[in-house]
Each structure stands twice: as C-alpha cells, then as structure tokens.
N, C-alpha and C positions, 0 to 999 in steps of 0.2 A: 731130539731133546732141545737142540738149539732153536728150532722152529717153534717148539712149544713155549720156550722162554720168551721168544719174540712176540708170540700171540698173547701170552699172559701180560707182557709189558704193555702191548698195544691196548689190551682190554682195560688194564688199570688206567692208562692214559685217557681212554674214552670215558671211564667213570669220573676221572678228575675234571675233564672238559664238561661233562654233563652236570656235575656238581657246580662248576663255575657258571654254566648257563643258568642253572636254577638260582644261583646267587644274583646274577645280573637281572633276571626277570623279577626277582624279589625286590631288588634295588630300584628297578624301573617302576614297579608298582608303588613302591614307597615314595619315589619322587612325585608321581602323579597325585597320590593321596595327600602328601605333605604340602604340595603346592596349593591344592584346593583348600586345605586347612589354613594355610598362611594367608591366602586371599580373603577368606572369611574373617580371620582375625584382623586383617588390615582394614576391612570395611567396618568392623566393630570399633576399631580405634578411631577412625576418622569420624564415624557417627558420634562417638563420644566427644570428640573435639568440636564437631559442629554444635552439639548440644551445649557444651560449655560456652562457646561463643554466643549462642542464642541467649543463654542465661545472662551473660555479661552485658549483652546489648540491651536486653529488657531492663536490667537494673539501671543502666546508664540513661535510657529513655525515661524511666520513671523519675530519676533525679532531675533531669532537665524539665520535665513537666511540673514537678513539685516546685522548682525554683521559679518557673514561669508563673505559676499560680500565686506564689508568695509575693512576687514583685507586682503582679497585676492587682492583687488585693490592696497592697500598700498604696499604689498610685490611685486606684479607684476611691479609696478612703480620703486621700488628699484632695482629689477633684471634688468630692462631695462637700468637704469642709469649705473649700474655696467658693463653691457655688452658693452655699448658705451665707457666707460672709459678704459675697457680692450682692446678693439680694438685700441684705440688711443695709449695706452702704448706699445702694441706689434709693431705697426708701427714705433713709435719713437725708440724702442729698436733695431729694424732692421736697421734703419737709422744710429743709433749710432755705431752699429757693423761694418757697411760698412765704416763709417768715420775713424775707427781705421786703415784702410788699406791705407789711403791717405798719399802719401810721401811728397807732397809739403807742406812746413810749412804754407804758407799763406792760402791755401785751407783748410788745417787741422784746422787752427785757426778759419777760418770762419765757418766751419762745427761745430766746438766745441761750438762756441758762439750760433749758431742756436739751437743746442741740449740743451744747458743750458737754453736758453729762453723758449724753448718748455717744458722742464721738469718743469720749474718754473710755467708755466701756465697749466700744465696737470691736467685734471679733476680727475685723479686717486689719486692725493694727497689731493683733497678736499672732497672726498667721506667719509661718515661715514660708517664704516664697522660693524655697529650694526643694526640688524633688527629694523624697526620702530614699529612693532607690534609683539606680541608673538603669539604662537599657543594655548595659554591658553584660554579655553572657559568655565571655571568653574563658572564664574560670571553669567552664564545663566543656571546653574543647578537649579533644583527645589527639594523641600522636602515636600512631601504631607503627611507626617506622622500625623500631627495634623488634617488635613482635612480628611484623611482616618479614623482616630479615631472618628472624629465627625460624618462622614457618617455611621460608624459602630454603633454609638449610636443613630441613627435616631429612633424615636418612635412616637407614636400617640400623638398629642397635647392634654394635659389634658382638659377634658370637664369641663366647668365652673359648679360650684355647683349651686343648685337651690336657687334663692333668697328667702327671707322671707318677705312677705307682713305684715306690721304692722297695724292691724286694728285701733289701738289707734291713729295713725298718719294720718289715712285716714279721709277725710272730705267730707260730702255730704251737700251742701248748694247752694241755688239759682240756682237750676237745673244744677249744676256742681258737678263733683266728682273728688276729688284729691286723687290719690292712691300713697302711699309711701312704699318703700321697702328697704331692706338692704341685703348685702351679709353675709353669716355665717362666712366667713373669708376673709381677704384681698386678692384680686386677681388683680395684675397690668396688666394682659393680656386681661382684658375685654375691648372690643371696644364699645359695645352699648347694649341696652336692647330692648326686644320686649314685649309690653303689649297687652294682649288680653282681650276682654270684651264681654259680651252678656247679654241680658235681660231675666229675668225668673220670674215666679210667685211662684217658689218653694223655700222654705228656705233650708239652708244647702248646702251640696255638689251638684254639677251639676249632672244631670241624663244623661244616655246615649241616651235614646230615647226621642222624643217629646221636644227637646230643639232647640233653635235657633243656627245658626252657630256663631262661634266666629268671632268677628271683630278685625282686627289686626292693631296695631300702631307700626311701625318699626322705628329703628334708633333713639332711645331715649338715649341721652348721660348722663342724670342725673339719680338720684334714686327716682324721683317722677314725676308724670305727671297729668295734669288737663284736663279732658274732660268737655267742657262747651257747653251751649246751648242745653242741652238734653231735651227730652220730657220724663217725668217719666210715661210712660204708662204701666209699670209693677211694681210689688211690690218690686222686688229686681234686682240687677245686680251682675253677677259673674265676678271676675277678676282673672287673673293669669299672671305671668311675667316670662321671661327666660332671662338669660345672654348669650351674644355671644362674642367670640373672633374673630380673623381674619379668622379662619377656620371652627369653629364649634359652634353650639348653644347648650346650656346646657339644663338640664331638667327644666320642668315647676315648679314654686312654687306651694305650696298647694293652691287650689282655695280659694278665700275669697268672701263671699256674703255680700253685703252692702244693706241696706234697702233704696229703692227709691220710697216710697209710696207717692202718690199724688192723688187728685181727678181727675178722668177721666169721662167725660160724653159727649154725643152727644145730638143734638137737637132731641126732640121727634116729629117725623113727624106726628104721629097720633093725637097729641094735637094741631097742628098748625091751624091757620085760613086758609080758602081756598085761600085767596089772598096772601098767603106767599109761596114762593118757598123754600123748606127746603132741605138742604143736611146735612151731619153729623155735620159739624162745621160752616155752613154758612146758613144765611136766607136772602131772598131778596123779596122785595115787587113785587107782580105780579098782576097788575090790572085785567088781564083776568080771574084770579081765576080758579076754577074747570071747568067752561064752556069752556074757551079757550083751556085748555089742552085736554078736552074730544073731542072737535070738531076736533082738529088736529088728534087725534087717529082715530076717525071714518072716517076721510077723507083719511087715509092711509091704512085702514084695507085691502083693495083689491089690494094693491100694493106690497105685499110681507111681510112676517112675520118679516124680519130683521128690517124694518122700524118701525113696530108696537112695537117690543121689545125695540128699541132705545127710542121711545117716551114714552113708559110706565115708563122708568126710571126717567122721569121728572115729573111724576104725584105725587100728594101728598102721596098716599098710595102704588103706584106701581101697583094697580089693578083698572082700570077704572070702574066706576059704573054709570049707567044711572040715579041714584038718585041724583047725584051731578050736578043738573041743576040750582041750585040757591044757594045763600050764606046761606040761612036759612035751607038748607036740612040737614037731620040727618043721618049720616052714622052709621054703627054698633057701638055700645058703646065700648069704650076702657078705660083702666086704671080705673078699679073699677066703670064702668058704667058712667064715666064722659064724657060728650060730648066734641067735639072739640070746640075751640073758634069760635065765630061768631059775627055778628053785627059789632060794631066799635072796638072790642077788637082784634086788629091785633097782636095776641100774640102767642108765642111758648115757651114751657117749656123744661127744660133739662130732660133727661131720667133716671137720677140717683138721688135718694133722699139723703139729708144730714140729718143725725140723731144724729151726735156727732162730736166733734173735730173741728180743725181749717182748713180752706180750702181757696184756692185762684185761681182765673181765670182772664183772660183778654179779653176785647172786643174792636174791632176796627170797626168804622163806615165808610162807603163809604163817599167820600168828598161831594157828592151831596145829601146825605141823609137828608130829610127835617124834620123828626121827629122820635125819637127812645127813648126807655126806657131800663134800665138795672137794674136788681134787683133779689129778691127772692120772693117766694110765697108758701103758704101751698097748699097741693094737692086739698083742697076743693075750690080753686078759681073757681068761676062760669064761665060758658062759655061766658056770656056777660060782665063779670067784666074786668076792665082795671087795669093794674099794678099801685099801689099807690093810687087807689081810694077806696080801701077796707081796713078793718083792718086785712086782711090776706095776704097783700103784701106790700113790701117795695121796693123803686126804686129811681133812679135819672133819670130825664127826660130832653132831649135836644130837643129844637124846633127851627128849622131854617126856618119856614114858616111864611111869613108876618112880624113877629117880632122874634128876637132872644131871647130865654129864656133858662136858665139852673137852674133846681130846684130839690130839694129832695121832694118825695111824699110818704105819708102813711095815710091811713084812710081818704082820700079825703082832707088832709091838705097839703099845699104847703109851702116850705121854699126856697125862691130864693137864689141862690148861686152866690156870687160876686167873681167868679174866672173864668179864661179862660177855655173853654171846651178843654180838652186835646185830642191829636191825638188818644190815646189808654187809655181805662179806666181799672184799676185793681180793682177787687172785692175781699174783704176779709170778710169771714164769720166765726165767732167764735160762733158755736151753743151753746156750754156749757156756754160760757161767755155772751151770749145774746148780741152780737155785730155784726153789719153789717157796713163795712166801704168801702168807695170808694176812689181810689187814681189815680193820674196821673201815669200811668204805667211806664213812662220813668223816670220822676224825683222823683217819690214816694212821691209827695206832697199830703197831705190829702185834699180831696175835701169835704167829709161829712161823718158823722158817726151816725148810729142809735144805740140806746141802749134800749134793751127790753128783754123780756123773751120769748124764743121760746118754744112753748108747743106741736108743731107737727113737723113732718119731713118737711124739706124745699126742694123746687125745684128751681133751677136757672130759672129766667124768662126773656123774651126779647120781646119787642114790637118794630115794625118797620113799617114806612109808607113812601112810596116814597124813596126808597133807599135800603141799605142792611147792614148787620152786619157779621163780621167774628169772630170766637171764638177760643181762645187758652186755652187748658186744659192740664192736666198732669203736672201742675206747683206746686212747693213747695211755701209755704209762704215765700216771699223774706225776707232776713235778715233785710233790711231797714224797712220793714213793721213791723216786730216783735219788732224792736227798738222803732218805733213810737207808739206802743201800750201803752208804759209806760206813755207817755205824752198825750195820746189821751183822758184820763179821765178829763183833764182840759179844755174841750171845752167851748166856750163862751155861755152865757145864752140865746142868741138870737135863739139858735137852740132847746131850751128846749121843745118847743111846739110839736116837733116831737120826740125828744130823749127819753122822759120820758113816752112814751106810753107803757103800759104793756098789751100784748095780752092774752086773756083768751082762 
C-alpha cells in the first residue's frame, strides 16, 4: 500500500511536470509569434514615421520654391522696368547732344523746351533704385535639433502594469457578476481594459488543461464591469483583466475565482410518464405516448439507419422497447427500483436531489397549456401518485380546462389562490428552513408559501397535460426573494390549513 501511494504520488508529479512542459512550450511558441508580430508592427510604425517626414519635407520644399519664384518674378519685373527707362534716357540724351549743335536760336529754343518736357516726364526719374525684395532666404531655414533629439530618444512605450482585482468589491448576485479592479499606480496613458472570464468547477487558480477557453470583453473604459443574465452551471468563474494603452496591452492581473454555485438539474427522462415528451429542460404532452413513438421507429427501420437514429432521440429512453405497447407497461426499474409514472400521474421529476440549502428555479408554461403543476416531492412518490395529492409532495396547480383555477395543493388539500397566473413561476426551496415558496418570476410577487419540515431529500416535480413546460435552472436565489423572506412569516391565516402540515 505504501509503495502504491508512492507510485500514485510520482504519477501525479509526472502529470504536473508534463502540464508545466506544455505550458512552457506554449509560452515559447507565444514568445516567437509575439516577437514576429512586434517586429512587423515596428516596421509599420517606422514606415509611417518615414512617410510623415517625406510629407513634411515635400511641403517645405514647395514653400522654398514658391518663395524663390515670387522673389524672382519681382526682381525680373524691376529689371524690365529699369531697362525700358534706360533706353528712353539714352535716346533723350542723344537728342539733347544733337540739340547743342543747332545754330538757329528759335530751333534751339524749341529743341530745348522739348528736352525739358521729356526729361520732366522721363520714367528714369520716377524709378526706385532699390530692390523690392532681398536675396535673403533665411526665413525658410529649419532647425531640427529638438526633433533630432526627440527621435534619438525614441524608446518602447512603457507596458501598463497588471491591474489588481479587488475581491471585496466584486459582487455575485441575481445571476450577474460585477468585477472591480484598480491600477497599482496612476497611469494616464491607459486607453481601455480587457476583461476575460471562464467557468470552472475548480477552486483556486486556473488549470492549464481541462479548462474552458477564456471569453473576452474588450474596450472597457472604466475600472469595473458587470456580466448579467448568466447561467451559473459551474461552481466558480475565473476572472482576469489587463490594461491597454494606444500601442500595447499589459500583463494580466492575478486571476480571481468567484463562487457562482447554483442548483442545476435536468428533467429525469426515466421517471416521466410515457405520454410526456421529455428533453433536458423541456417537457411536453404527447398523446401518442410510447406506442406512437415505437410505431414510427418500426416503420423506418428498413429505410436506413440514419432515420432510425434520429427517431430514437425522441423516444422516452433512447432505446425502443417492444414492452412499451401500453401505458401500464413496466420498463426496467430505475432510481432505486421506482417505476416510472403511469395512470393519470402525468409527472416528471428532476434528476438532482435537494438535501440542504436554499435553491431557486423558474418554470414557464406554453400559452395553450390546459393543466400543469409545479412543485417538489420526496423520492418515494408512487408511480400513480399525483403532485399535491399526497403528503410527500407540494405544488401549485394551474387549470385552464373548462374552468380556470389556480391553487396550492398538498396532502390532497387545496387552497385557491386569488392572484393572476404569472407568465413565469419562480420556485424557492429552503430545505433547512422548511419552506417552499412560489413567486411571479418577473415581478417577484409572492404567490404562495408552504411551511413544513422536510425529512427526506426533495426532487423538483412537474405535471403537464395538453401543453408543455420549459425550465430555467442554474439560478441564484434572487435578491428580491431573499428580502421577501423576512416578511413571508406574516402570511394570512387563511393558508394555515396547508402551511402548518408537518411531514413525518
């Protein structure tokens, strides 16, 4: 035995090492892939930077060329004006020189007056002999010393630190989970957070193998997030969060495990009446019963195995039996030799027993359902027994056939309920407190409450005739129902005939 324990311990250690090797290989592969991705992103960033520099350079070159063209045009215009004035002056100067040789006084006076008038109007005397523009281009010089220094100090963007999830601030209620976290130090470059979660049945840190994949919620701007409308079909949920800036995501926070325990059960196909078509969370009245299903199967047996397999899925047990030719047939015994329901007990039970604690589930009936019951029963409920007609079962019953009635039933005693039948019924069972309450699942209005002492494990029970029921499990006891428990002890005396029954 000691050697066997040593071997078992060694085998477990080998499994741990193998799991760790798998983790290391996965991490190594991740390093290689991530490095390649980062290099590609770095090339893209630098290409983008080069592109921006090229655009800025092109813009500056265009500015210099435009300034050069403007100044050149101004100077060329000035040169042209000066050349014209110079030509006119030279012509006038030559005319004046010739006039000095005129001997006749009258002709000389006439020429002199012409010269004087022309000199007065000469453009040469109206020209500004100062360049309109200078050759200075220093106003278009650049100094990239700061930019060069900035580029030389380029470095990797700091990776955001891992956030810290605060379990005290996290809230699990009403099938919703609020996760709150904080940063270990202020970081104004954080753009958003990424929250990841997954369901698990293991307490403590997540395991490498045999775990579900993380589900991701991206682009969270605040430091808390609420996941609502969850089905708590596992005992726990793992959460982790990481911070992201514009370029990079930081490391994950340490994972936090929050308990999300709730009652999960399916309908027990083996317990159901043959006239009930049962799936995991649905039950529907089927007047053809076992006969109709088996005749369909027999009629298809020679037409291919695919059709036979498909039809088998709709039978009560999945394995057609020739013994199921009547409602009163006895299939092999199940659940501690208890036969399936028969006669007028159109009943199916849940497959999970309630032995302690507080639990909650909801039931919704089809709109055209003519009669149904919702409640609990001991495992000893007989195959002919109907819910509420024995001292081992408690239920509320809805009847829409011929006359409409809504009543609570136990031990063949009936209490009429003067309330509207809700669209969906919530069932609260406090095994240790000896209480079974029914609520309007939407408004959480109390419909009825049984108070007794449960002495045996309970099974959820359902009766349906001409219609169907759908079941919602994996639900916490709603906060509104917990609050109502405090005032529920003050129920009216008119219900005492059913409330004060103590079951032995």
